[in-house]
Every structure is written in C-alpha cells, then in structure tokens.
C-alpha positions in Angstrom: -26.5 62.8 58.8 -27.0 59.2 57.6 -30.3 57.7 56.4 -30.6 55.7 59.6 -30.3 58.9 61.7 -33.0 60.5 59.6 -35.3 57.5 60.1 -34.6 57.5 63.8 -35.3 61.2 64.0 -38.6 60.8 62.1 -39.6 57.9 64.4 -38.8 60.0 67.5 -40.8 63.0 66.2 -43.7 60.7 65.4 -43.6 59.2 68.9 -43.4 62.6 70.5 -46.4 63.8 68.5 -48.3 60.6 69.5 -47.4 61.1 73.2 -48.6 64.7 73.0 -52.0 63.6 71.5 -52.5 61.1 74.3 -51.7 63.7 76.9 -54.1 66.1 75.2 -56.9 63.5 75.2 -56.3 62.7 78.8 -56.3 66.4 79.7 -59.6 66.9 77.8 -61.2 63.9 79.5 -60.1 65.2 82.9 -61.5 68.7 82.1 -64.8 67.3 81.0 -65.0 65.0 84.1 -64.1 68.0 86.3 -67.2 69.8 85.1 -69.5 67.0 86.1 -71.2 67.3 89.5 -70.8 63.6 90.3 -67.0 64.2 90.5 -67.3 67.3 92.8 -66.2 65.5 96.0 -63.1 64.2 94.3 -60.0 66.5 94.4 -58.4 67.2 91.0 -55.2 65.1 91.7 -57.4 62.0 92.5 -59.7 62.7 89.6 -56.7 62.9 87.2 -55.9 59.3 88.1 -59.5 58.2 87.7 -59.7 60.0 84.3 -56.7 58.0 83.0 -58.5 54.7 83.7 -61.9 55.8 82.5 -63.5 55.8 79.0 -65.6 58.8 77.8 -68.1 58.0 75.1 -70.4 60.2 73.0 -73.7 58.5 72.3 -76.5 59.4 69.8 -80.2 59.5 70.7 -81.6 56.0 71.3 -78.3 54.4 72.2 -78.2 52.0 75.2 -76.0 52.8 78.1 -76.9 49.6 79.9 -79.1 46.6 79.2 -81.3 44.9 81.8 -79.9 41.5 82.7 -76.3 42.1 81.7 -73.6 41.6 84.2 -72.6 44.8 86.1 -68.9 45.2 85.4 -68.9 49.0 85.3 -70.8 52.0 86.3 -71.5 55.1 84.2 -71.8 58.7 84.9 -74.0 60.8 82.6 -71.9 63.9 82.0 -74.2 65.5 79.4 -77.8 64.8 78.3 -80.6 62.7 79.7 -81.6 59.1 79.5 -84.7 57.0 80.2 -84.7 54.0 82.5 -86.7 50.9 81.5 -87.4 47.8 83.7 -89.3 45.0 82.1 -89.9 47.3 79.1 -91.7 49.9 81.2 -90.4 53.4 81.9 -89.4 53.6 85.5 -87.3 56.7 85.7 -84.9 59.1 84.1 -81.2 60.0 84.5 -79.9 63.5 84.2 -76.4 64.9 83.8 -74.4 64.4 86.9 -76.1 61.2 87.9 -74.7 57.7 87.7 -75.9 54.3 86.8 -74.8 51.0 88.3 -72.9 52.3 91.3 -74.3 49.7 93.6 -72.1 47.0 92.1 -69.1 48.4 94.1 -70.6 47.7 97.5 -71.0 43.9 97.2 -68.7 41.0 96.7 -71.0 39.2 94.4 -71.8 39.5 90.7 -74.9 41.6 90.1 -77.1 41.8 87.0 -78.4 45.1 85.7 -81.9 45.8 86.9 -82.7 48.2 84.0 -82.0 49.2 80.5 -80.9 52.9 80.2 -81.4 54.6 76.8 -80.3 58.1 75.8 -83.0 60.6 75.0 -80.7 62.7 72.8 -77.0 63.1 72.3 -75.3 62.2 75.5 -71.8 61.9 76.9 -71.0 59.2 79.5 -67.9 58.2 81.3 -67.6 54.5 82.0 -65.5 53.3 85.0 -64.9 49.6 85.2 -65.3 47.8 88.5 -61.7 46.5 88.1 -60.5 50.1 88.1 -62.3 51.0 91.3 -61.3 47.7 92.9 -57.6 48.5 92.4 -57.9 52.1 93.7 -56.1 52.8 96.9 -55.6 55.5 99.5 -57.0 58.9 98.8 -58.3 58.1 95.4 -60.3 55.1 96.8 -61.6 57.3 99.7 -62.9 60.0 97.4 -64.4 57.7 94.9 -66.2 55.9 97.7 -67.5 59.3 98.9 -68.8 60.2 95.4 -70.5 56.8 95.1 -72.1 57.0 98.5 -73.3 60.5 97.9 -74.9 59.3 94.6 -76.6 56.5 96.5 -77.8 58.9 99.2 -79.3 61.2 96.6 -81.1 58.3 94.9 -82.4 57.1 98.3 -83.7 60.7 99.0 -85.5 60.7 95.7 -87.0 57.3 96.3 -88.2 58.4 99.8 -89.8 61.4 98.3 -91.6 59.3 95.6 -92.8 56.9 98.3 -94.2 59.8 100.3 -96.0 61.1 97.2 -97.5 57.7 96.5 -98.6 57.2 100.1 -100.3 60.7 100.1 -102.0 59.9 96.8 -103.2 56.5 98.2 -104.5 58.2 101.4 -106.4 60.8 99.3 -107.8 58.1 97.1 -109.0 56.1 100.2 -110.5 59.2 101.7 -112.5 59.9 98.5 -113.7 56.3 98.5 -114.9 56.6 102.2 -117.0 59.7 101.7 -120.6 58.7 101.4 -122.4 60.3 98.5 -126.2 60.6 98.6 -127.9 60.7 95.3 -131.3 62.3 95.2 -134.0 59.9 94.0 
C-alpha cells in the first residue's frame, strides 16, 4: 500500500466518522422534537424533514429567546423549561414546554416585528425554525406544519378568551361592589 493510498484511506475514514456524527446529531434532534407536544400532529417522516432544517439550542437562565421590536424571521418552540414574556418591560405572560413563540409570522405576507421579549426562567431547550424553511415546505410536510401552527394559535386564542372572561367577571364583581349602598351609623 502506497503512502497516497494510506492518506486516502485515512481521509475516507475521517469523512465516514464525520457523516456518522452528523446523522447521530440529526437523529438526536428528531428524537427530542418528537417528545415535544407541539410536534404531536406531525407524522414522524414529516418531522424528520423539519428536524433537518431546524436548530435546537440549549439556553441558560435569563437568556433571550426573542427581543421585542426585532424582525420576525423565525418561530421558536420551547421543548424544555419555561420563559417569561415581557411587552414594554412589563410581564404579560409565560411560555411552557410545548408552546411556541412567533408562529403568527407564517400567516401573513408582510414583515412583522416581535411584540414581546421572551426570556428563559431557568435552563431551557428551544427549537428554532426559520420562516424560509417553512416557506419552502411542500406537500404533506407543509400541511402538517400548518396544522401544528394553527393548533398552537387556537390554544392561545382559547387561553386569551378565558383570560378575557376572568377580567370581565372581575370587573362586574367590582362594579357590583361599588353599586351597593352602605349606610354608616352616625
């Protein structure tokens, strides 16, 4: 065996090892995404394609997932942990594992700005899916991603309706207390 053959064999072995590591990372990413409730409506074969185009990040406590006012060019799914939502430097909500942030950007043809800053409460794992990735999806993959996004929006709408109902009840109770005449003995 010549020195050139030895070098070629070493290069081939290195490339095979590198390819295996990439496949292992892709498989790990898919497996983690499969565990997340956001991705439940998406069949595994479609999710495998989405996983290849997504980025999974581990964040420490206090790290920003999004920043208010930034251009929305991706959405995020919180796979592990919790995060607090701030609008105009005030706490306006929280995000739990399985929920997403910024999904509304996929339903318009214009450029949107983020309406809130989202900061992790503790260690968190998020998957980031760029708008360009979703825009180029086709067929079954697109159909199931749209379903997952619509389901996420529906859940947020239900939560908002519940909160509005609570606020209306609180307001009615407050108004009723104000309307009750109180007589104070003299």
